[in-house]
C-alpha positions in Angstrom: 99.3 94.5 101.5 99.9 91.3 99.5 96.8 89.1 99.1 98.6 86.0 98.0 102.4 86.2 98.8 103.1 85.2 102.5 106.8 84.8 103.0 110.2 83.6 101.8 110.9 80.1 103.1 114.5 79.7 101.9 116.6 80.3 98.8 119.9 79.4 97.2 122.0 80.0 94.1 122.8 77.3 91.5 124.7 76.7 88.3 124.2 74.0 85.6 126.9 72.0 87.4 124.6 71.6 90.4 121.9 70.2 88.1 124.3 67.4 86.9 125.2 66.7 90.5 121.5 66.2 91.4 120.8 64.1 88.3 123.8 61.8 89.1 122.4 61.3 92.6 119.0 60.2 91.2 120.3 58.3 88.2 123.8 56.9 89.1 123.9 54.6 86.1 123.2 57.4 83.6 126.3 58.2 81.4 126.5 62.0 81.1 130.2 62.1 80.1 129.6 63.4 76.6 126.9 66.0 77.2 128.0 67.4 80.6 131.1 69.3 79.4 129.2 70.7 76.4 126.2 71.9 78.4 128.4 73.2 81.2 130.3 75.3 78.7 127.1 76.4 76.9 125.0 77.4 79.9 126.7 80.1 82.0 123.5 81.0 83.7 123.4 81.5 87.4 120.0 80.9 88.9 118.5 81.9 92.2 115.8 79.6 93.5 113.4 81.1 96.1 110.9 79.0 97.9 107.9 81.0 99.1 104.6 80.3 100.9 101.3 81.8 99.7 97.6 81.9 100.4 95.2 79.6 98.4 92.3 77.2 99.2 91.8 73.5 99.4 89.2 71.6 97.3 86.6 72.3 100.0 87.2 76.1 99.7 89.0 76.3 103.1 91.9 78.8 103.2 95.3 77.2 103.3 99.0 78.3 103.1 100.8 76.4 100.3 104.3 76.7 98.8 106.3 76.7 95.6 109.5 78.0 94.0 110.4 80.9 91.8 113.6 80.5 89.7 115.3 83.5 88.1 118.6 84.2 86.4 120.9 86.4 88.5 123.6 87.3 86.0 121.5 88.5 83.2 118.0 89.9 82.4 115.3 87.3 82.2 114.0 86.5 78.7 110.5 85.6 79.7 108.3 83.7 82.2 107.4 80.0 82.2 104.8 78.6 84.7 105.6 74.9 84.8 103.5 72.4 86.7 105.3 69.6 88.5 104.9 65.9 87.7 103.1 63.6 90.1 104.7 63.5 93.6 103.5 60.1 94.6 105.8 60.4 97.6 105.6 63.7 99.5 109.3 64.4 99.9 110.5 65.8 96.5 108.7 69.1 96.1 110.4 72.3 94.9 110.2 74.1 98.2 111.9 71.1 99.9 114.7 70.4 97.4 114.9 73.8 95.7 116.7 72.3 92.7 114.3 69.9 90.9 114.4 68.4 87.4 111.6 70.6 86.1 113.6 73.7 87.0 116.4 72.9 84.5 114.5 75.2 82.0 115.4 78.2 84.1 119.0 77.8 82.9 117.7 79.0 79.4 117.4 82.4 81.0 113.7 82.3 82.0 111.9 83.0 85.2 110.3 79.6 86.1 107.4 79.3 88.5 106.7 75.9 89.9 103.9 75.4 92.6 104.3 72.5 95.0 100.5 71.9 94.8 98.7 70.8 98.0 99.8 67.8 99.9 103.4 68.7 99.1 105.9 71.3 100.5 104.6 73.0 103.6 101.3 71.1 103.4 102.8 67.6 103.0 101.8 66.6 106.5 98.6 68.6 106.9 96.6 68.4 103.6 95.5 65.2 101.7 97.0 65.3 98.2 94.1 66.4 95.8 95.4 64.0 93.1 94.1 65.0 89.7 91.4 67.3 91.0 91.3 69.7 88.1 89.5 72.8 89.6 91.8 72.9 92.7 94.9 72.3 90.7 94.2 75.2 88.4 93.3 77.5 91.4 96.3 76.6 93.5 98.7 77.1 90.5 97.0 80.4 89.6 97.3 81.6 93.2 101.0 80.7 93.1 101.4 82.9 90.0 99.6 85.7 91.7 101.9 85.3 94.7 105.0 85.6 92.4 103.5 88.7 90.8 103.3 90.2 94.3 106.8 89.0 95.3 108.5 90.7 92.5 107.7 94.3 93.2 107.6 93.8 97.0 111.0 92.1 97.2 112.8 92.7 94.0 111.5 96.2 93.2 110.2 95.6 89.7 107.2 93.8 88.2 107.0 90.3 86.8 106.5 90.1 83.0 102.8 89.7 82.0 103.3 87.5 79.0 103.9 83.8 80.0 104.3 80.3 78.6 102.7 77.4 80.4 104.0 73.8 80.5 104.0 70.5 82.3 104.5 66.8 81.6 102.6 63.8 82.9 100.5 65.0 85.8 102.2 68.3 85.2 100.5 68.2 81.8 97.1 67.8 83.4 98.0 70.7 85.8 99.1 72.9 83.0 95.8 72.5 81.1 94.0 73.1 84.4 96.0 76.4 84.9 95.2 77.5 81.3 91.5 76.9 81.9 91.6 78.8 85.2 93.4 81.8 83.7 90.9 81.9 80.8 88.0 81.6 83.3 89.4 84.5 85.4 90.4 86.5 82.3 92.8 88.7 84.3 94.0 91.9 82.6 97.7 91.3 83.6 98.4 87.7 82.7 98.6 86.7 79.0 99.4 83.1 78.1 101.3 83.2 74.8 101.4 79.4 74.4 101.0 76.2 76.3 103.2 73.2 75.6 101.7 70.2 77.4 102.7 66.5 77.4 101.8 63.1 78.7 98.9 64.3 80.8 95.5 62.8 81.9 93.0 65.4 80.7 89.9 63.1 81.0 89.9 60.4 83.7 86.9 58.5 82.2 88.7 58.1 78.9 91.9 57.0 80.7 90.1 54.4 82.8 88.1 53.1 79.8 91.5 52.2 78.3 92.8 50.7 81.5 89.7 48.5 81.6 90.4 47.3 78.1 94.1 46.5 78.6 94.1 45.5 82.2 97.5 47.0 82.4 99.0 50.2 83.9 102.7 50.7 83.9 102.5 52.9 87.0 99.9 52.2 89.7 98.7 55.8 90.2 95.0 54.9 90.3 94.8 53.9 94.0 96.1 57.3 95.0 93.5 59.0 92.9 90.7 56.9 94.4 91.9 57.7 97.9 92.0 61.5 97.2 88.6 61.5 95.6 87.1 59.5 98.5 88.6 62.1 101.0 87.7 65.3 99.2 84.3 64.4 97.9 83.2 62.6 101.2 82.3 59.5 99.2 82.7 57.1 102.1 84.0 54.4 99.7 83.9 50.8 100.8 87.3 49.9 99.3 86.6 46.2 99.6 84.5 46.7 96.5 87.2 48.7 94.7 90.5 46.9 95.6 91.4 43.2 96.1 94.4 41.3 97.4 97.5 42.8 99.0 96.6 46.3 98.1 93.3 46.1 99.9 95.0 44.6 103.0 97.8 47.2 103.0 96.2 50.3 101.5 96.6 52.5 104.6 100.3 52.0 104.8 101.0 51.7 101.1 99.1 54.8 100.1 100.4 57.1 102.9 102.8 58.8 100.4 106.0 57.8 102.4 107.0 55.3 99.6 108.8 56.0 96.3 107.5 55.1 92.9 109.6 51.9 92.3 108.7 50.5 95.7 105.0 51.1 95.1 105.2 49.5 91.6 106.9 46.5 93.1 104.2 46.1 95.7 101.1 46.9 93.7 102.2 45.6 90.3 101.2 46.5 86.8 98.4 44.0 86.2 95.2 45.8 87.3 93.4 42.4 87.6 95.6 41.6 90.6 94.5 44.7 92.6 91.3 46.0 91.2 87.9 44.5 92.0 86.4 42.4 89.2 83.5 44.9 88.9 86.0 47.5 87.7 86.2 45.6 84.4 82.4 45.3 83.8 80.2 47.9 82.1 77.8 47.9 85.0 80.4 48.4 87.7 79.3 48.4 91.3 77.9 51.3 93.3 81.3 52.2 94.9 83.1 52.4 91.6 80.3 54.4 90.1 80.8 57.0 92.8 84.3 57.5 91.6 83.3 57.4 87.9 80.8 60.2 88.4 83.5 62.4 90.0 85.9 61.7 87.2 83.4 63.3 84.8 83.2 66.4 87.0 87.0 66.7 86.7 87.3 66.4 82.9 89.4 69.2 81.4 87.9 68.5 78.0 84.2 68.6 78.4 82.3 71.9 78.7 85.3 74.2 77.8 87.2 75.2 74.7 90.6 76.8 75.1 91.4 80.1 73.4 95.2 79.7 74.1 97.4 78.1 71.5 98.3 74.6 72.8 100.7 72.0 71.6 99.9 68.5 73.0 102.6 65.9 73.0 102.2 62.2 73.8 103.9 58.9 73.3 102.0 56.6 71.0 103.3 53.6 73.0 102.6 55.2 76.4 101.7 52.5 79.0 101.2 54.8 81.9 98.8 57.4 80.4 96.9 55.9 77.5 97.5 57.7 74.2 93.8 57.9 73.5 93.5 60.5 76.3 95.6 62.9 74.2 94.0 62.1 70.9 90.5 62.4 72.4 91.4 65.8 73.9 92.8 67.0 70.6 89.9 65.8 68.6 87.3 67.3 70.9 89.0 70.7 71.1 89.7 70.7 67.3 86.0 70.1 66.6 85.2 73.1 68.7 87.6 75.4 66.8 90.5 75.5 69.3 94.0 76.6 68.1 95.8 73.3 69.0 98.2 70.8 67.5 99.4 67.4 68.6 102.6 65.5 68.2 103.0 61.8 68.8 106.3 60.0 69.3 107.9 56.8 70.6 109.7 55.8 73.7 106.9 55.2 76.2 105.9 57.6 79.0 109.4 58.2 80.5 111.7 58.2 77.4 109.3 60.4 75.5 109.4 62.8 78.4 113.0 63.6 77.4 111.7 64.7 74.0 109.0 66.8 75.6 111.6 68.7 77.6 113.7 69.2 74.6 110.7 70.6 72.7 110.0 73.0 75.5 113.6 74.1 75.5 113.4 74.8 71.8 110.2 76.8 72.3 111.9 79.0 74.9 114.9 79.6 72.8 112.8 80.6 69.8 110.6 82.8 71.9 113.7 84.5 73.2 115.0 85.0 69.7 111.7 86.4 68.5 111.7 88.9 71.4 115.1 90.3 70.5 114.1 90.5 66.8 111.1 92.6 67.8 113.2 94.8 70.1 
């Protein structure tokens, strides 16, 4: 009897042409005329995407049924397994189990099984569970339980086991989630899951460091902080008086603006990028007020850097001109882990948070291709 896997929600078959169709919908101004024929000719992979539901727990330990997707090639044998964490779903409508074909899943067309959890507050839980935004323990647990569900799905439905050796990845909030998953796997130390390598980019691994940088600059390209504060208030029962955290239009409209029914560009337009127009003046002082201190203390509890040293080989990637996630978050993480003897590397690049993300996905693709070549060399 499966402990994690619950049921198949829906599934569909896709080709690389379908990926381009979806990208054009989201980015109509993007010129793909040169690369589309090349990639269409190169990638002959057919991929089946299966949305499943599975059993996990919320941050309070209460059992909950969540969802995610499993992507697998159908016209050739899979070359390996990649567990990839999704980027931040500020709105609640774009999860894998809703859309099936999402940007992060493009890596499946390299011939890999790709597992992408929706995470709580998305997919089947989008209307029933408050999004535990950047809550490290729960993110790691929910992703791990999704992987366990996939391991049960394979023999029960497909008749053969999922490969035990995996790679782990994620960019932006997905980078934070990927590190949380690695930590959870190492904590559980299961005999049937082996992380060969983690390639992680653009993530917030320590919220205190991130917010120290935001205080210095007074600028955040993407106003994610309010959603984090709301999630922490809910799940830690902080009873925050938000009149001592926010100011201006955000304070007046927070219930409607932060209900996750609005897209990124809309929120950015409303909230802005200058923190001094929406954060309480005490946010920028060393003393802070009691309400902000409540949040700061919980940030410390959710650090993915302090109190743990990874055994897994990890490559961190980050833009040196990132204005959404301060670069110091990545360098601090690298320096702390390196001091403690972790097997890690870091690569910095240019382009800001979003343009650098393209390089990250390219690097992940190269890793998967090289891993596939190494597999065939050994066999």
